[in-house]
SEGU-636547 format. One record per residue: residue in three letters; x, y, z of N, C-alpha, C in turn. Coordinates in steps of 0.001 Angstrom, whole numbers, plus 500000, padded with zeros to 6 digits. Layout:
BEGIN
NODE   r    n_X    n_Y    n_Z   ca_X   ca_Y   ca_Z    c_X    c_Y    c_Z
NODE ALA      X      Y      Z      X      Y      Z      X      Y      Z
...
//
This chain:
BEGIN
NODE   r    n_X    n_Y    n_Z   ca_X   ca_Y   ca_Z    c_X    c_Y    c_Z
NODE MET 502485 478962 516234 502954 479495 517830 504359 479828 518431
NODE ILE 504463 481439 519114 505989 481595 519152 505343 481506 520694
NODE LEU 506481 481678 522127 506323 481605 523219 506878 482593 523859
NODE THR 508016 483074 522977 509182 484186 523640 510041 484335 522274
NODE LEU 510586 485675 522750 512020 485793 521567 512721 484800 521467
NODE GLY 513076 484158 522603 514317 483258 522560 513840 481761 521151
NODE HIS 512534 481918 521355 511562 480939 520332 511285 481239 519411
NODE LEU 511465 482664 519150 511364 483304 517760 512748 483251 516734
NODE ALA 513851 483495 518092 515513 483071 517346 515473 482084 516883
NODE TYR 514828 481112 517621 514992 479226 517327 514695 479027 516070
NODE HIS 513053 479522 515531 512616 479432 514491 513209 480129 513147
NODE THR 514292 480976 513201 514346 481907 512482 516044 481982 512163
NODE ASP 516876 481135 513069 518116 481208 513457 518765 482209 513124
NODE ILE 518091 482922 513810 518920 484176 514330 519358 484562 515470
NODE PRO 520500 484913 516150 521177 484696 517666 520008 485321 518712
NODE TYR 520151 484895 519742 518773 485836 520466 519206 486994 520504
NODE HIS 520916 487636 520990 520957 488369 520870 520904 489763 520162
NODE GLU 521044 489327 519014 520317 489686 517756 519298 490197 517580
NODE LEU 518383 489353 518366 517058 489736 517983 516498 491099 518843
NODE GLN 517484 490837 520392 517414 492086 521436 518212 493350 520612
NODE LEU 519117 493743 520029 519684 494639 519310 517986 495239 518421
NODE PHE 517343 494258 518040 516424 494914 516976 514902 495683 518035
NODE VAL 515191 494704 519274 513627 494987 519878 514599 496269 520948
NODE ASP 515304 496617 520892 515878 498003 522100 516393 498581 520869
NODE ARG 516692 498334 519613 516547 499903 518782 518338 500318 519117
NODE ARG 519118 499260 519676 520282 499624 519777 521042 499739 518364
NODE LYS 520894 499674 517423 521236 499099 516206 520157 499718 514930
NODE TYR 520757 500820 514276 519734 500894 513069 519458 499737 512174
NODE SER 518690 499456 511361 518506 498506 510750 517886 498339 509521
NODE TYR 517745 499731 509299 517142 499857 508063 518180 500615 506733
NODE ARG 518008 501021 505759 519037 501612 504531 517425 502180 503855
NODE ASP 517493 503835 504400 516962 504541 503608 516886 505290 502556
NODE PHE 516652 505683 501348 516629 506194 500248 515205 507187 499943
NODE ARG 514957 507903 499044 513715 508580 498324 514069 508316 496972
NODE ILE 512363 507951 496780 512081 507975 495377 511235 509113 494536
NODE LYS 510809 509618 493780 510392 510400 493200 508925 509644 493158
NODE LYS 507572 510382 493545 506406 510219 493414 506165 510611 491999
NODE ARG 505090 509851 491185 504648 510550 490053 503629 511848 490248
NODE SER 503253 512275 491337 502531 513373 491718 502866 513867 491995
NODE GLY 504611 513958 492212 505424 514981 492658 506003 514633 494420
NODE GLY 507078 514964 494717 507210 514891 495909 508485 513667 495571
NODE PHE 508714 513374 496941 509202 511710 497142 508897 511130 498469
NODE ARG 509075 509798 498236 508685 508797 499300 509802 508141 499658
NODE MET 509574 508016 501174 510959 507504 501426 510877 506011 501851
NODE ILE 511826 505037 501553 512148 503751 501395 512894 503600 502671
NODE SER 512539 502730 503652 513271 502091 504802 513345 500274 503905
NODE VAL 514846 500096 503575 515153 498588 503556 515313 497992 504727
NODE PRO 515008 496544 505059 515803 496354 506231 516962 495763 506059
NODE SER 517980 495594 507167 519298 494670 507042 518822 493111 506466
NODE GLN 519819 492271 506316 519424 490879 505856 519044 490173 506599
NODE LYS 519844 490416 508419 518906 489596 509120 517754 490282 509514
NODE LEU 517426 491368 509676 516191 491791 510017 515229 491664 509070
NODE LEU 515443 491492 507714 514495 491342 506736 514000 489651 506722
NODE HIS 515004 488712 507229 514970 487502 507327 513916 486812 508192
NODE VAL 513766 487788 509043 513096 487208 510573 511629 488163 510469
NODE GLN 511583 489439 508930 510227 489750 508969 509505 489041 507990
NODE LYS 510308 488449 507088 509978 487882 506332 508823 486359 506663
NODE TRP 509581 485848 507938 509007 484648 509039 508007 485329 509304
NODE ILE 508027 486220 510014 506362 487055 510487 505540 487013 509471
NODE ASN 506058 487183 508620 505095 487739 507416 504279 486056 506958
NODE LYS 505350 485376 506855 504560 483975 505989 503882 482754 507328
NODE PHE 504057 483066 508404 504069 482138 509332 502859 483079 510486
NODE ILE 503081 484479 510584 502039 484638 511334 500579 485823 510575
NODE LEU 501599 486361 509595 500595 487805 508920 499710 486837 508059
NODE SER 499999 485883 507329 499381 485027 506139 498383 484621 506476
NODE LYS 498099 484385 508096 497373 483235 508178 495724 484622 508475
NODE ALA 495967 485547 508505 495106 486461 508886 493633 486434 508176
NODE GLU 492821 487083 508951 491960 487145 508395 491251 487736 507173
NODE ALA 490571 487178 505938 490618 487972 504697 489963 489328 504694
NODE ASN 490163 490394 504313 489391 491443 504496 488649 492038 503008
NODE PRO 487410 491730 502781 486677 491939 501687 487005 493337 500566
NODE TYR 487419 494156 501652 487382 495993 501334 488583 495942 500677
NODE SER 489548 495292 501287 491067 495544 500857 491631 494564 499854
NODE PHE 492417 495516 498679 492970 494451 497262 494095 494748 497233
NODE ALA 494711 495466 498060 496335 495584 498026 496761 494831 498952
NODE PHE 498175 493642 498314 499006 493165 499316 498140 492043 499535
NODE ILE 497255 491685 498951 496221 490116 499079 496846 489120 498219
NODE GLU 497073 488223 498186 497499 487314 497375 495889 487069 496371
NODE GLY 495546 486509 494961 494440 486480 494702 494020 487467 494382
NODE LYS 494195 489200 494615 493801 490459 494444 494493 490906 493420
NODE SER 493943 491849 492940 494589 492844 491953 493860 494275 492104
NODE VAL 494928 495372 491226 494122 496374 490719 492976 496424 489930
NODE LYS 493193 495341 488768 491792 494934 488031 490617 494460 488601
NODE GLN 491247 494009 489543 489580 493470 490409 489045 494800 491177
NODE CYS 489678 495506 491773 489367 496645 492499 488544 497582 491371
NODE ALA 489106 498097 490511 488749 498578 489668 487370 498302 489065
NODE GLU 487269 496822 488508 486243 496566 488126 484495 496232 489014
NODE THR 485024 496772 490741 484187 496753 491281 483412 497748 491154
NODE HIS 484098 498946 490428 483523 500153 490108 482872 500437 488984
NODE LEU 482793 499387 487625 482372 499653 486701 481082 499984 486639
NODE GLY 481079 500932 485517 479472 501528 485167 478974 502573 485987
NODE CYS 479816 503216 487082 479363 503681 488249 479146 505355 487358
NODE LYS 478145 506024 488477 477573 507149 487746 478269 508235 488528
NODE TRP 478990 508176 489908 479610 509060 490651 480532 508098 491223
NODE LEU 482016 508984 491263 483104 508166 491995 483403 509425 492855
NODE ILE 483946 508491 494055 484503 509737 495065 485766 509324 495621
NODE LYS 486730 509736 495844 488049 509013 495686 489171 510032 496978
NODE ILE 489009 509527 498341 490107 509607 499023 491382 509303 499262
NODE ASP 492381 510160 499404 493972 509383 499095 494405 510000 501096
NODE LEU 494659 509035 501558 495499 508815 503205 496770 509560 503492
NODE ARG 497427 510436 503989 498357 510739 504301 499470 509711 504588
NODE HIS 500297 509851 503893 501621 508849 505052 500894 507831 505410
NODE PHE 500745 506998 504405 499981 506070 505322 500212 504726 506202
NODE PHE 501697 504461 505714 502288 503684 506588 502726 504198 507856
NODE GLU 503717 504948 507358 504444 506138 508629 502947 506574 509746
NODE SER 501917 506373 508955 500513 507366 510207 500221 505650 511005
NODE ILE 500741 504150 510636 500269 503349 511620 501442 502911 512391
NODE SER 501119 503378 514114 502117 503324 515134 502497 502160 515568
NODE GLU 503358 501953 516029 504074 500782 517440 502836 500488 518237
NODE ILE 502556 501413 518421 501372 500909 519353 500094 499849 518787
NODE GLN 499518 500856 517623 498737 500103 517021 499191 498230 516537
NODE VAL 500270 497713 515885 501143 496608 515782 500960 495719 517231
NODE TYR 501567 496550 517846 501425 496014 519393 500177 495240 520115
NODE GLU 499031 495976 519535 497593 495738 519865 497607 494536 519198
NODE TYR 497733 494714 517898 497307 493654 516798 497998 492287 517220
NODE PHE 499499 492122 517511 500021 491378 518073 499172 490788 519292
NODE HIS 498565 491191 520076 498187 491215 521406 496887 490054 521462
NODE SER 496341 490966 520529 494831 490252 519930 495211 488806 518997
NODE LEU 495904 488695 518671 496173 487456 518353 496822 486059 519474
NODE GLY 496654 486577 520451 496544 485369 521639 498447 485739 522296
NODE TYR 499177 486763 521733 500332 486733 522259 500689 487457 523115
NODE SER 501486 486356 524122 502124 487583 525573 502158 488827 525408
NODE LYS 501999 489813 526483 502454 490949 526423 503591 491563 525814
NODE LEU 504814 490908 526481 505855 491138 526337 506202 490663 524835
NODE LEU 505994 489895 524576 506228 489141 523143 505289 489969 521990
NODE ALA 504001 490667 522016 503377 491691 521516 504192 492757 520769
NODE PHE 504829 493083 522417 505632 494341 522451 506724 494181 521517
NODE GLU 507597 493110 521806 509123 492958 520622 508644 492219 519202
NODE LEU 507564 491790 519126 507303 491760 517523 507012 492979 516635
NODE ALA 506259 493972 517765 506058 494984 516988 507154 495899 516971
NODE ARG 508442 495956 517582 509563 496384 517887 510398 495940 516213
NODE ILE 510236 494563 516454 510567 493839 515182 510320 494393 513646
NODE CYS 509047 494993 513612 507897 495287 512291 508062 497042 512355
NODE THR 508878 497741 512911 508643 499146 512958 510008 499934 513075
NODE LYS 509543 501045 512987 511410 501603 512835 510958 503102 513398
NODE THR 511945 503850 514050 511593 504976 514748 511934 506432 513774
NODE TYR 511294 507387 513856 511437 508629 513465 512611 509097 514579
NODE ARG 513156 510199 513606 514334 511031 514075 513890 511694 515850
NODE LEU 514857 511720 516513 514265 512728 518253 513439 513712 517845
NODE ASP 514006 514781 517096 513872 515777 517381 511989 515700 516076
NODE SER 511859 515018 515624 510545 514835 515228 509454 515112 515564
NODE ILE 508443 516179 515118 507317 516260 515651 506193 515505 515688
NODE LYS 506095 514126 515317 505480 513116 515872 505196 513037 517059
NODE TYR 506547 512864 517765 506306 512785 519212 505622 513408 520128
NODE ASP 505223 514362 519340 504323 515518 520142 502555 515674 520062
NODE ASN 502728 514011 519632 501223 513907 518954 500424 512932 520443
NODE ASP 499389 513364 520950 498845 511998 521555 498807 511376 521363
NODE TYR 498456 511088 520216 498364 509748 519558 499391 508696 519525
NODE TRP 500713 509130 519933 501813 508507 520099 502064 507956 521129
NODE ARG 501318 508518 522000 501750 508625 523372 500972 506937 524740
NODE THR 501621 506244 525421 500872 505074 525749 501804 504972 527096
NODE ARG 501203 504272 528004 501266 503573 529329 502291 502769 529051
NODE THR 501925 502080 527387 502427 499933 527804 503843 500169 527656
NODE TYR 504702 501332 526869 506413 501116 527297 506793 501218 528589
NODE ARG 506038 502089 529719 506216 502230 531026 506644 500720 531575
NODE THR 505996 499523 531509 505811 498243 531593 507131 497953 531561
NODE TYR 507877 497891 530399 509479 497090 529864 510673 497805 530130
NODE LYS 510977 498082 531360 512233 498653 531818 513543 497832 531284
NODE ILE 513316 496684 530648 514605 496446 530129 515192 496669 528734
NODE TYR 514098 497557 528054 514319 498127 527007 514553 499767 526728
NODE GLN 515433 500255 526104 516050 501597 526935 515314 502490 525916
NODE ASP 514960 502391 524581 514543 502946 523734 513177 503317 523797
NODE LYS 512429 504460 523922 511109 504728 524869 510440 505519 523310
NODE ARG 511403 505575 522460 510582 506271 521463 509260 505265 520649
NODE ILE 508675 505904 520397 507313 504658 519517 507570 504966 517902
NODE GLY 508033 503917 517309 508035 503394 515966 506860 503690 515081
NODE HIS 506770 503183 513917 505914 503112 512820 506450 502248 511976
NODE LEU 505150 501623 511256 505445 500803 510090 506270 501640 509034
NODE PRO 507725 500596 508461 508624 501598 507252 508419 500953 505842
NODE GLN 507978 501447 505151 507437 501368 503865 508830 501159 502980
NODE GLY 508842 499785 503575 509912 499013 502968 510016 497403 503407
NODE ALA 509810 497442 504783 509857 496124 505437 508418 495284 504909
NODE PRO 509018 493994 504859 507881 493146 504008 506459 492799 504674
NODE THR 506797 493208 505967 505527 492995 507062 505242 494175 507304
NODE SER 505028 495685 506721 504405 496785 506713 502821 496386 505907
NODE PRO 502817 495751 504706 501561 495801 504203 500806 495047 505044
NODE MET 501421 494224 505096 500005 492886 505399 499323 493266 507207
NODE LEU 500244 494038 507660 499982 494541 509202 499259 495907 508637
NODE ALA 499339 496968 507738 498394 497719 507851 497065 497240 507038
NODE ASN 497002 496259 506358 495981 496040 506039 495030 495451 507289
NODE CYS 495637 494555 508293 494990 494005 509356 494481 495094 510140
NODE ILE 495519 496083 510405 495423 497416 511569 494498 498079 511035
NODE VAL 494131 498414 509646 492976 498970 509055 491404 498422 508864
NODE LYS 492028 496946 509066 490460 496314 508784 489335 497059 509604
NODE ASN 489686 497521 511184 488459 497426 511215 487823 499112 510866
NODE LEU 488325 499881 510427 488164 501273 509488 486891 500694 508391
NODE ASP 487819 499870 507583 487440 499305 506460 485630 499299 507074
NODE TYR 485814 498236 508121 484290 497644 507883 483242 498834 509058
NODE ALA 483792 499761 509349 482700 500773 509947 482520 501946 508702
NODE ILE 483819 501647 507609 483225 502633 506745 481800 501841 505903
NODE ALA 482457 500761 505856 481659 499659 504468 480266 499543 505537
NODE LYS 480049 499457 506529 478246 500090 507415 478285 500533 506815
NODE TYR 478608 501910 506876 477574 503142 506680 477389 503273 504984
NODE THR 478053 502870 503736 478026 502881 502603 477099 501651 502270
NODE THR 476873 500730 502863 475961 499552 502420 474576 500052 502719
NODE GLU 474767 500496 503759 473491 500998 504051 472661 502345 503211
NODE ARG 473878 502854 502089 473220 504016 501911 473569 503533 500251
NODE ASP 473876 502151 499774 474228 501465 498343 475271 502230 497749
NODE ILE 476242 502347 498521 477595 502800 498158 478670 502056 498034
NODE ILE 479360 501538 496667 480456 500381 497092 481508 500956 497260
NODE TYR 482301 500464 498187 483289 501112 498889 484772 499783 498809
NODE THR 485416 500314 498656 486903 499190 498284 488088 500415 498911
NODE ARG 488847 499239 499562 490499 500278 499625 491562 499659 499145
NODE TYR 492608 500300 498112 493888 499812 497407 494692 500485 498414
NODE ALA 495116 500264 499091 496410 500610 500415 495825 502005 500791
NODE ASP 496776 503063 500364 496400 503955 500901 494923 505310 500502
NODE ASP 494406 504333 498978 493605 504735 497991 492241 504664 498750
NODE LEU 490965 505594 499037 489554 504734 499821 488779 505314 498716
NODE ILE 488226 504332 498096 487249 504663 496449 485550 504141 497113
NODE PHE 484844 505061 496438 483494 505454 496563 482829 505468 495019
NODE SER 481562 504529 494820 480912 504952 493890 479781 504114 494034
NODE THR 478532 504876 493456 477424 504680 493014 476622 504657 491320
NODE THR 475683 503888 491420 475136 503642 490256 474199 504689 489993
NODE ASN 473700 505244 491141 472602 506305 490882 473025 507802 490543
NODE PRO 472324 507855 489505 472942 509093 488772 472433 510500 489360
NODE ASN 471254 509792 490635 470791 510902 491248 471538 511333 492966
NODE PHE 472391 510562 492984 473170 510387 494047 473563 512101 494918
NODE GLY 473908 512936 493976 474080 514016 494068 475364 514413 494988
NODE MET 475834 515913 494717 476696 516367 495403 476133 516750 496969
NODE LYS 475687 516943 497623 475054 516323 498931 475843 515554 499583
NODE ASN 475046 514581 499007 475305 513134 499594 476907 512938 499892
NODE ALA 477683 513158 498389 479270 513412 498660 480234 513379 499341
NODE ASN 479817 515135 499969 480236 515578 500369 479665 515185 502372
NODE THR 479123 514648 502119 478108 514030 503483 479070 512508 503864
NODE LEU 479272 511669 502772 480220 510649 502882 481251 511016 503354
NODE ILE 482398 512039 502903 483772 512927 502553 483657 512969 504353
NODE SER 482475 513912 504400 482919 514543 505887 482602 512878 507461
NODE TYR 481953 512254 506664 481997 510980 507623 483428 510409 507769
NODE VAL 484100 510289 506491 485220 509471 506530 485974 509884 507771
NODE TYR 486077 511486 506984 487054 512467 507722 487301 512394 509141
NODE ARG 485885 512505 509774 485696 512169 511168 486079 511047 511831
NODE LEU 486275 509492 511023 486379 508373 511676 487417 508177 511347
NODE LEU 488519 508950 510417 490145 508705 509958 490525 508850 511829
NODE PRO 490931 509827 512055 491957 510237 513425 491710 509109 514643
NODE ASN 490310 508277 514548 489994 507166 515710 491143 506078 515194
NODE TYR 491829 506122 513968 493158 504720 513302 493972 505492 513405
NODE GLY 494168 507131 513778 495665 507584 513682 495805 507935 511874
NODE LEU 495058 508044 511645 495178 508648 509951 494251 510197 509699
NODE LYS 495050 510245 508572 494841 511652 508368 494483 511448 506534
NODE PRO 493497 512149 505988 493636 512624 504745 494565 513096 504061
NODE ASN 494883 513102 502830 495081 514280 501586 494047 515521 501622
NODE THR 493800 515488 501696 492902 516387 501367 492660 517572 500179
NODE GLN 494027 517542 499478 494144 518070 498338 493790 516932 497037
NODE LYS 493661 515831 497048 493723 514512 496664 492187 514262 496883
NODE THR 491220 514277 497247 489752 514367 497624 489430 514657 495998
NODE ASN 488461 513981 495675 488092 514177 494203 486221 513286 494053
NODE ILE 485904 514680 493840 484451 513649 493528 483885 514317 491779
NODE LEU 483603 513039 491499 483511 512833 489768 481962 512458 489789
NODE HIS 481082 513642 488949 479836 513421 488985 479361 512389 487236
NODE PRO 478161 512319 487322 477966 511935 485749 478666 512508 484756
NODE GLY 478897 512019 483503 479634 512760 482689 481367 512915 482713
NODE ALA 481757 512951 484145 483029 513352 483782 483908 511700 483854
NODE ARG 485134 512187 483297 486192 510731 483540 486127 510365 484448
NODE LYS 486319 508818 484929 486084 508563 486142 487463 507575 485898
NODE ILE 488301 507154 486335 489531 506464 486800 489858 505684 487887
NODE VAL 489653 504751 488070 490344 503878 489537 491446 503298 489047
NODE LEU 492455 503895 490116 493867 503193 490050 494575 503129 488450
NODE GLY 494404 504188 487609 494750 504246 486511 493845 503388 485147
NODE LEU 492990 503035 485818 491837 502190 484822 490698 503025 484300
NODE LEU 489972 503619 483339 488871 503749 482997 487461 502934 483495
NODE VAL 486576 503576 484680 485502 502418 484712 484089 502914 484654
NODE ASP 484216 504317 483852 482821 504773 483535 482140 503697 482418
NODE SER 482418 502770 482199 481550 501935 480941 481512 500657 481723
NODE ASP 481048 499460 480781 480891 498235 481263 482173 497224 481312
NODE LYS 483351 497924 480848 484351 497312 480801 485580 498369 480578
NODE LEU 486395 497649 481881 487871 498598 481984 488685 498671 480379
NODE ARG 489373 499969 480769 489693 500719 479531 490994 501006 479776
NODE LEU 492057 501526 479696 493077 502358 479491 493193 503358 479284
NODE THR 493649 504391 479642 493549 506085 479604 494219 505940 478382
NODE LYS 493751 507458 478105 494392 507410 476436 496271 508080 476424
NODE ASP 496312 508944 478004 497680 508891 478557 498654 507419 478587
NODE PHE 498067 506663 478863 498875 505770 479070 499070 505120 477613
NODE ARG 497935 504940 476856 498248 504224 475468 499002 504985 474856
NODE THR 498838 506751 474428 499938 507113 473713 501286 507136 474257
NODE SER 501569 506835 475740 503487 506592 476034 503546 505363 475576
NODE LEU 502784 504090 475510 503041 503214 475319 503283 503032 474348
NODE GLU 502549 503403 473070 502677 503019 471795 503795 504110 470684
NODE CYS 504405 504800 471893 506049 505785 471810 506796 505328 471941
NODE HIS 507102 504645 473025 507628 503692 473509 508094 502337 472824
NODE LEU 506791 501891 472071 506938 500977 471293 507449 500855 469721
NODE PHE 507095 502560 469451 507709 502733 467887 509246 502837 468009
NODE PHE 510066 503803 469115 511089 503919 468913 511666 502401 469231
NODE SER 511220 501988 470079 511947 500691 470420 511757 499675 469815
NODE CYS 511059 500088 468359 511227 498505 467327 511896 499668 466439
NODE LYS 512133 501163 466371 513207 501349 465079 514647 501746 465571
NODE ASP 514571 501997 466712 516110 502231 467207 516056 501848 469229
NODE PRO 516514 500677 469278 516260 500367 470637 517387 501140 471463
NODE ILE 518654 500860 470994 519849 501807 471697 519816 502842 471989
NODE GLY 518996 503811 471125 518756 505158 470795 518422 505298 471957
NODE HIS 517134 504514 471737 515868 504453 472847 515832 504874 474424
NODE SER 516727 503697 473789 517233 503484 475648 517943 504378 476069
NODE ILE 518735 504929 475647 520016 506115 476217 519267 507401 476033
NODE GLN 518112 507983 475522 517454 508866 475442 516509 508253 476397
NODE ARG 515927 507703 477302 515055 507596 478037 515394 507451 479331
NODE GLY 517316 507402 479287 517761 507329 480800 517814 505871 481249
NODE PHE 517735 504641 480435 517943 503717 480636 519415 502666 480703
NODE ASN 520129 502458 481844 521303 501674 482098 521712 500568 480891
NODE SER 520777 500147 480555 521104 499215 479172 519855 499127 478386
NODE ILE 519809 498209 477519 518714 497598 476495 517943 496980 477138
NODE LEU 518706 495878 478352 517981 494924 478865 516953 495681 479920
NODE GLY 517514 497083 480338 516301 497384 481214 515138 498207 480196
NODE LEU 515866 498555 478982 514598 498963 478110 513539 497782 478112
NODE LYS 513739 496600 477576 513855 495613 477334 512571 495128 478328
NODE ASN 512838 494802 480006 512342 494577 480790 511095 495548 481192
NODE TYR 511369 496839 481144 510446 497832 481132 509080 497492 480200
NODE ILE 509398 497594 478950 508609 497458 478042 507782 496380 478305
NODE ASN 508356 495427 478229 507913 493468 478832 506700 493931 479843
NODE GLY 507075 494513 480823 506454 494901 482041 504666 495639 481775
NODE LEU 505078 496434 480664 504294 497184 480216 503431 496260 479193
NODE LEU 503876 495535 478575 503129 494928 477656 502217 493916 478557
NODE SER 502998 493146 479611 502854 492171 480299 501060 493096 480763
NODE TYR 501369 493643 481723 500004 494545 481870 498905 494970 481315
NODE VAL 499190 495059 479990 498497 495422 478960 497371 494318 478620
NODE LYS 498296 492937 477992 497636 491766 477814 496917 491760 479194
NODE TYR 497114 491275 480751 496268 491377 481258 494837 492586 481686
NODE ILE 495202 493221 481371 493557 494463 481205 493074 494710 480089
NODE ASP 493754 494027 479551 493088 494334 477979 493471 493748 476487
NODE GLN 493004 492621 476716 493144 491591 475596 493832 492018 473901
NODE ASP 492017 492925 473819 491534 493195 472419 492672 494245 472240
NODE TYR 493303 495199 472477 493943 496246 472738 495627 495788 472395
NODE TYR 495921 494703 472939 497139 494042 472778 497308 493438 471556
NODE LEU 496353 492811 471170 495922 492063 469886 496428 493622 468536
NODE LYS 495822 494520 468732 495769 495405 468166 497179 496100 467734
NODE LEU 497946 496313 468996 499467 496637 469277 500415 495217 467810
NODE LYS 499772 494246 468250 500362 493183 467730 500071 493008 466118
NODE LYS 498764 493485 465844 498306 493689 464212 498792 494752 463319
NODE ARG 499263 495830 464027 499798 497186 463896 501544 496913 463915
NODE LYS 502374 495723 464292 503229 495338 464550 504200 496418 465522
NODE LEU 503414 496797 466760 504321 497803 467527 504574 496914 468658
NODE ILE 504596 495369 468683 505399 494788 469319 506562 494343 469130
NODE PRO 507755 494452 469943 509167 494072 469694 509304 492885 469201
NODE THR 510550 492131 468802 510329 491304 467989 511264 490440 469374
NODE TRP 511713 491087 470211 512380 489900 471405 511326 489222 472485
NODE PRO 511518 488346 472942 510379 487802 473355 509871 488353 474784
NODE ILE 508513 488223 475082 507924 488566 476466 508576 487205 477313
//
């Protein structure tokens, strides 16, 4: 239970006036940098300052972690994983995948405010918590021309100067759980539609995945499903990345979150296995040369990377891991 911003300051040991700075955004509290996407382009990561990070972790632990479980979401939830999400679609005949564009950035401060208020916090405190968990776009951003990002909420609080509407930053510890909580109603709306039509639905962050074991499902039904979801998304401030929407019919190779699901057992893709075995071969033969060739800063970096891949292989496909071991491709350093 938190009653005021001062109460939050007491619990987090962060001075009240510093929390006010976060809320009023008189001080930019994020370090921004870009990382390359596998699919091309860049992803903006915003890492909060040490004190803001501490407050967000507290909010995550004592407020957001208490949220009601969402059976359709598999990302950012303790006890759920990529493997469990992919296993839900094993043996499917038809697979439809829809990707959301700018997932975190599309969830506005308004939605965050409404979520905190729905938990029972006062309007002022819900507003302050929303400000602490969001960041703003540049003043010249076209986002502020979008009616969805305007609200009367902010006219109430004259004590705060910055009237720009924020969004969830990718890199804040509160963003994943808030996104899950806010998009939960979307998940239930989609699930109601799919359950009535014997379609399995899961969401992993910004990946909406649909499947059916009915070989006669048909392209018409697939397109109808996609049209329904496309019409639903704007109600939650979201947009599809239409270039990444895929319909996979019977006979096509079906991959969910990097794992093959077109049989009764999860399998690693051939591309993944080829890349891994190449890494393992040269790591055993010449670890120093391979670490330099692949751009690692040290052999330790290469070891950590390889160990991470091998741990993933053991988790997904124990039989394949044992084959690698039998072929003596596992490096001698401990995993």
